[in-house]
VEXLUM-748372 format. One line per field, with one value per residue (C-alpha): residue in one letter; chain; x, y negated, z negated. Coordinates in Angstrom, 3 decimals. Example, Ala and Ser with C-alpha at 12.3 -4.5 7.8 and 13.67 -1.06 7.14 Angstrom:
2
aa <- [A/S];
ch <- [A/A];
x <- [12.300/13.670];
y <- [4.500/1.060];
z <- [-7.800/-7.140];
% end
This chain:
331
aa <- [X/X/X/X/X/X/X/X/X/X/X/X/X/X/X/X/X/X/X/X/X/X/X/X/X/X/X/X/X/X/X/X/X/X/X/X/X/X/X/X/X/X/X/X/X/X/X/X/X/X/X/X/X/X/X/X/X/X/X/X/X/X/X/X/X/X/X/X/X/X/X/X/X/X/X/X/X/X/X/X/X/X/X/X/X/X/X/X/X/X/X/X/X/X/X/X/X/X/X/X/X/X/X/X/X/X/X/X/X/X/X/X/X/X/X/X/X/X/X/X/X/X/X/X/X/X/X/X/X/X/X/X/X/X/X/X/X/X/X/X/X/X/X/X/X/X/X/X/X/X/X/X/X/X/X/X/X/X/X/X/X/X/X/X/X/X/X/X/X/X/X/X/X/X/X/X/X/X/X/X/X/X/X/X/X/X/X/X/X/X/X/X/X/X/X/X/X/X/X/X/X/X/X/X/X/X/X/X/X/X/X/X/X/X/X/X/X/X/X/X/X/X/X/X/X/X/X/X/X/X/X/X/X/X/X/X/X/X/X/X/X/X/X/X/X/X/X/X/X/X/X/X/X/X/X/X/X/X/X/X/X/X/X/X/X/X/X/X/X/X/X/X/X/X/X/X/X/X/X/X/X/X/X/X/X/X/X/X/X/X/X/X/X/X/X/X/X/X/X/X/X/X/X/X/X/X/X/X/X/X/X/X/X/X/X/X/X/X/X/X/X/X/X/X/X/X/X/X/X/X/X];
ch <- [A/A/A/A/A/A/A/A/A/A/A/A/A/A/A/A/A/A/A/A/A/A/A/A/A/A/A/A/A/A/A/A/A/A/A/A/A/A/A/A/A/A/A/A/A/A/A/A/A/A/A/A/A/A/A/A/A/A/A/A/A/A/A/A/A/A/A/A/A/A/A/A/A/A/A/A/A/A/A/A/A/A/A/A/A/A/A/A/A/A/A/A/A/A/A/A/A/A/A/A/A/A/A/A/A/A/A/A/A/A/A/A/A/A/A/A/A/A/A/A/A/A/A/A/A/A/A/A/A/A/A/A/A/A/A/A/A/A/A/A/A/A/A/A/A/A/A/A/A/A/A/A/A/A/A/A/A/A/A/A/A/A/A/A/A/A/A/A/A/A/A/A/A/A/A/A/A/A/A/A/A/A/A/A/A/A/A/A/A/A/A/A/A/A/A/A/A/A/A/A/A/A/A/A/A/A/A/A/A/A/A/A/A/A/A/A/A/A/A/A/A/A/A/A/A/A/A/A/A/A/A/A/A/A/A/A/A/A/A/A/A/A/A/A/A/A/A/A/A/A/A/A/A/A/A/A/A/A/A/A/A/A/A/A/A/A/A/A/A/A/A/A/A/A/A/A/A/A/A/A/A/A/A/A/A/A/A/A/A/A/A/A/A/A/A/A/A/A/A/A/A/A/A/A/A/A/A/A/A/A/A/A/A/A/A/A/A/A/A/A/A/A/A/A/A/A/A/A/A/A/A];
x <- [60.713/60.388/56.783/54.223/50.523/48.037/44.385/43.261/39.625/37.734/34.358/34.723/32.870/31.531/30.678/32.762/35.845/38.036/41.580/42.569/43.307/46.159/48.042/50.360/50.201/53.029/54.040/53.588/54.860/52.557/50.400/47.325/45.715/42.052/40.607/36.876/34.723/32.181/32.580/34.421/35.903/39.487/40.457/42.127/43.942/45.156/46.566/48.114/49.886/51.271/52.374/54.108/55.819/57.474/58.174/60.090/62.212/63.214/60.730/59.266/55.600/52.610/49.688/46.465/43.966/40.186/38.832/35.990/38.147/41.803/42.790/41.527/43.292/41.970/45.246/48.987/51.538/55.050/56.567/59.734/57.850/54.526/52.640/49.304/46.990/43.681/40.148/37.989/34.576/32.142/32.438/35.818/34.871/37.712/37.840/40.513/41.171/43.714/43.524/46.864/48.682/48.119/45.824/44.104/40.842/41.303/37.993/37.977/34.178/34.471/35.570/32.223/29.849/26.279/25.145/25.532/22.237/20.295/21.253/19.741/17.268/19.849/22.333/19.754/18.731/22.367/22.975/19.946/21.223/24.744/23.408/21.315/24.302/26.570/23.886/23.840/27.644/27.745/25.179/27.345/30.454/28.607/27.732/31.367/32.398/30.136/31.489/35.071/34.283/33.197/36.580/38.318/36.335/37.201/40.956/41.175/43.694/46.969/50.226/51.817/55.312/55.010/53.602/56.439/59.071/57.827/57.592/61.051/62.639/61.374/62.175/65.772/66.229/64.768/65.681/69.428/69.143/66.571/66.145/65.366/62.351/58.576/57.458/54.199/51.685/49.790/46.768/45.724/44.386/46.590/43.667/40.254/37.217/37.043/35.020/37.366/38.007/40.406/42.948/46.375/49.288/51.928/53.232/54.130/55.216/58.670/59.429/63.085/62.075/58.856/58.275/55.215/53.533/51.541/48.920/45.322/43.778/44.375/48.015/48.778/47.055/48.863/52.289/51.691/50.582/53.764/55.879/53.976/54.676/58.345/58.807/57.080/59.043/62.224/61.324/60.511/57.623/55.235/52.166/49.684/47.081/43.547/41.912/39.137/36.650/37.621/38.943/39.738/42.401/45.680/46.992/50.196/52.900/55.062/58.299/58.950/62.482/63.557/61.069/60.090/56.648/55.435/52.234/50.071/48.913/45.977/45.735/42.914/43.127/39.778/36.931/34.489/37.008/37.707/33.953/33.610/36.501/34.676/31.520/33.551/35.143/31.707/30.288/33.313/33.059/29.330/30.106/32.767/30.271/27.944/30.812/31.828/28.261/28.236/31.527/29.952/27.150/29.777/31.502/28.198/27.842/31.336/30.611/27.982/30.559/33.605/31.972/31.260/34.672/37.141/40.261/42.502/41.873/42.299/45.740/46.736/45.635/47.734/50.838/50.136/49.827/53.091/54.861/53.276/54.403/57.940/58.126/56.807/59.475/62.231/61.038];
y <- [2.068/-0.111/-1.157/0.654/0.066/2.903/3.887/6.819/6.567/5.659/4.853/7.636/9.402/11.898/9.392/8.128/10.268/10.052/11.483/9.946/13.399/13.635/10.540/12.439/15.713/18.136/16.680/18.586/15.611/12.655/10.161/8.235/5.128/5.228/1.708/1.488/-1.607/-3.179/-5.481/-8.708/-7.526/-7.958/-4.345/-5.195/-8.242/-6.148/-3.441/-5.980/-7.750/-4.454/-3.322/-6.599/-6.639/-3.279/-3.948/-7.095/-4.908/-2.612/0.215/2.037/1.077/2.181/-0.236/1.680/-0.647/-0.702/0.529/-2.031/-5.008/-4.617/-7.551/-5.657/-2.753/0.652/1.761/1.341/4.164/3.985/6.555/7.568/8.219/9.566/6.957/5.923/3.069/3.658/2.266/5.027/3.528/4.404/5.325/6.908/8.062/9.480/10.451/11.563/15.301/15.693/12.375/10.959/13.953/13.381/10.365/7.597/5.677/1.902/0.063/-3.513/-3.554/-4.437/-7.924/-8.694/-10.994/-9.690/-12.962/-11.268/-9.469/-12.626/-11.953/-8.478/-9.113/-10.794/-7.968/-5.299/-7.090/-7.323/-3.622/-2.716/-4.843/-3.376/0.173/-0.590/-2.033/0.878/3.317/1.538/1.551/5.309/5.924/3.988/5.906/9.226/8.398/7.492/10.800/12.752/10.965/11.512/15.229/15.153/13.687/16.349/19.069/17.597/17.754/21.250/23.898/22.013/23.082/24.852/24.652/20.872/20.597/22.683/20.803/17.414/18.575/20.143/17.032/14.950/17.573/17.836/14.117/14.388/17.796/18.159/21.291/23.498/22.955/25.979/24.626/24.609/21.414/19.590/17.824/14.790/13.648/9.989/7.498/5.057/2.921/1.544/0.418/-3.371/-5.934/-5.941/-2.205/0.026/-1.833/-0.391/-1.680/-0.528/-4.065/-4.701/-1.235/-1.682/2.000/2.838/4.531/5.146/7.911/7.545/10.475/9.473/11.535/12.659/13.485/17.251/16.885/14.362/16.531/19.694/18.012/16.551/19.923/21.528/18.801/19.167/22.911/22.362/19.784/21.888/24.981/22.904/22.005/18.358/16.699/14.783/12.561/13.235/10.703/11.650/10.048/7.726/8.783/12.482/13.175/16.806/15.491/14.010/11.002/10.361/11.882/9.966/11.376/9.503/10.835/9.445/6.558/7.790/7.434/9.630/8.320/8.873/6.638/8.349/7.641/9.213/9.320/10.780/8.421/10.071/9.952/6.255/5.559/7.398/5.437/2.177/3.456/4.504/1.037/-0.613/1.659/1.190/-2.581/-2.484/-0.376/-2.913/-5.759/-3.943/-3.357/-7.031/-8.095/-5.619/-7.163/-10.633/-9.316/-7.693/-11.062/-12.600/-9.769/-10.342/-14.007/-13.085/-11.016/-13.258/-16.116/-13.745/-12.058/-12.948/-13.171/-14.128/-10.692/-9.078/-10.687/-9.427/-5.924/-6.203/-7.106/-4.221/-1.765/-2.969/-2.435/1.006/1.979/0.711/2.846/5.845/5.357/5.211/8.488];
z <- [-54.834/-57.916/-57.182/-55.045/-54.368/-53.807/-54.207/-56.377/-55.298/-52.144/-50.671/-48.120/-45.328/-47.897/-50.646/-53.543/-54.221/-57.285/-57.460/-60.790/-62.223/-59.666/-60.780/-63.147/-61.197/-61.822/-65.179/-68.441/-70.408/-69.834/-71.713/-70.608/-72.092/-71.047/-70.998/-71.720/-71.288/-68.958/-65.977/-66.667/-69.972/-68.770/-67.995/-64.683/-66.093/-69.029/-66.754/-64.385/-67.254/-68.573/-65.106/-64.296/-67.709/-67.108/-63.408/-64.390/-66.675/-63.838/-64.376/-61.399/-61.381/-59.305/-59.169/-58.502/-56.842/-56.853/-53.508/-53.625/-54.609/-53.587/-55.820/-58.866/-60.570/-61.588/-63.111/-63.631/-63.792/-65.204/-62.868/-64.726/-67.971/-66.612/-68.632/-67.179/-68.108/-66.353/-66.153/-67.605/-66.793/-63.994/-61.183/-62.055/-65.536/-67.604/-71.271/-73.708/-73.535/-76.358/-78.276/-79.454/-77.967/-74.240/-74.219/-76.152/-75.735/-75.779/-76.132/-74.859/-75.072/-78.765/-77.750/-76.048/-77.898/-78.412/-76.800/-73.411/-74.100/-73.236/-69.593/-69.628/-66.776/-64.531/-65.134/-64.329/-61.119/-60.003/-60.684/-58.547/-55.625/-55.944/-55.871/-52.785/-50.906/-51.794/-50.616/-47.243/-47.082/-47.700/-44.955/-42.488/-43.596/-43.391/-39.772/-39.062/-40.622/-38.250/-35.176/-36.364/-36.623/-32.969/-32.019/-34.054/-32.300/-28.887/-29.537/-31.015/-29.825/-30.022/-28.398/-31.386/-29.939/-29.617/-33.161/-34.628/-32.647/-33.873/-37.484/-37.442/-35.924/-38.859/-41.493/-40.230/-40.911/-44.428/-45.892/-46.183/-48.326/-49.989/-53.737/-55.898/-57.766/-57.536/-55.854/-56.566/-54.348/-55.548/-53.513/-53.304/-50.767/-48.857/-47.666/-48.576/-46.580/-46.529/-44.608/-41.598/-41.479/-43.379/-45.498/-46.416/-48.491/-45.970/-45.390/-49.032/-50.174/-48.625/-48.114/-47.515/-44.260/-42.321/-39.773/-37.552/-35.803/-32.722/-30.936/-31.191/-34.563/-34.400/-33.335/-36.094/-38.694/-37.540/-37.601/-41.074/-42.408/-41.029/-42.630/-45.907/-45.983/-45.139/-47.905/-50.561/-49.496/-49.869/-53.464/-52.729/-54.603/-52.372/-52.439/-49.647/-48.593/-47.639/-44.618/-45.849/-43.160/-43.048/-46.568/-45.752/-43.334/-44.605/-42.718/-44.636/-46.839/-49.298/-50.711/-54.003/-54.527/-51.144/-50.927/-47.444/-45.903/-43.042/-41.495/-38.456/-35.643/-33.983/-30.246/-28.278/-24.472/-23.390/-22.474/-24.899/-27.750/-27.037/-27.039/-30.348/-31.840/-31.066/-32.778/-35.822/-36.003/-35.872/-38.578/-40.850/-40.455/-41.291/-44.363/-45.302/-45.002/-47.408/-49.825/-49.567/-50.454/-53.341/-54.501/-54.502/-56.734/-58.957/-59.333/-60.466/-62.966/-64.312/-65.016/-67.591/-69.444/-68.991/-70.856/-73.744/-74.118/-76.859/-74.692/-77.624/-79.148/-75.720/-75.345/-78.798/-77.754/-74.587/-76.597/-78.981/-76.073/-74.532/-77.859/-78.225/-74.704/-75.357/-78.527/-76.605/-73.916/-76.543/-78.044];
% end
């Protein structure tokens, strides 16, 4: 499980959701470096360099990706030490709560030249266009959310015996014995809305084992909830993944200690449900197209900043942070 890739935020069916507060859930002993700075100031590159440095040295690392640009990072977590390096700027704003005890603000904005101010009008125009595109994307996703709720309503009243049987068959393979401890649940997202639909990192996460639950939405949800309860009752820590379109529904469970992923594959059989699924796919793709256009504007925005950032100082800061983290690990 040395390296895993997840999302802690999402452009969802109910707007932008941020689960960054869950990244170190269940740990009383943790430390967070909150990176502050505008677009194009090197936050993602800084976090990527730190993450790769520790991954190469055998540390278990979680790369937390941006839900708008999957190639960009919003955070890096050193799992064994509960150390988090996270982007603390909008839309997932985060600040230090107990400075130098539990967290620290790291300002990369100080490396930006004041010369960037000459692009004030261009930057403002880009921000207006980005906001407009995201508003359209959220309207599409809101519509998809409403149709998904129709499908959920159509498949209510599941066979409880079948749900319990399926859940127990998976739990028997996973839980060899009950552990006498209070387990924790961490909630994240496994996917993000992209131009071609919902993107997931399943292919590169290389889980030790994957269990797939197939059926309609209500059956899959009911089985996962039974498994979730069984795992927590057995003292096993888990990460649950919220459905991007229906965030109140979980569509996956990850067991870090076993490196096991349990996911769903929703299959609707009714003609109306199949029709609704097609509409949802269209709406999600349209939302993704809006997000892709917003990303292209964001890239234009970044260029104004990139040419005005002192990257030599940024690299020195990166090396300093790595050294600081290494000292913290040794302690």
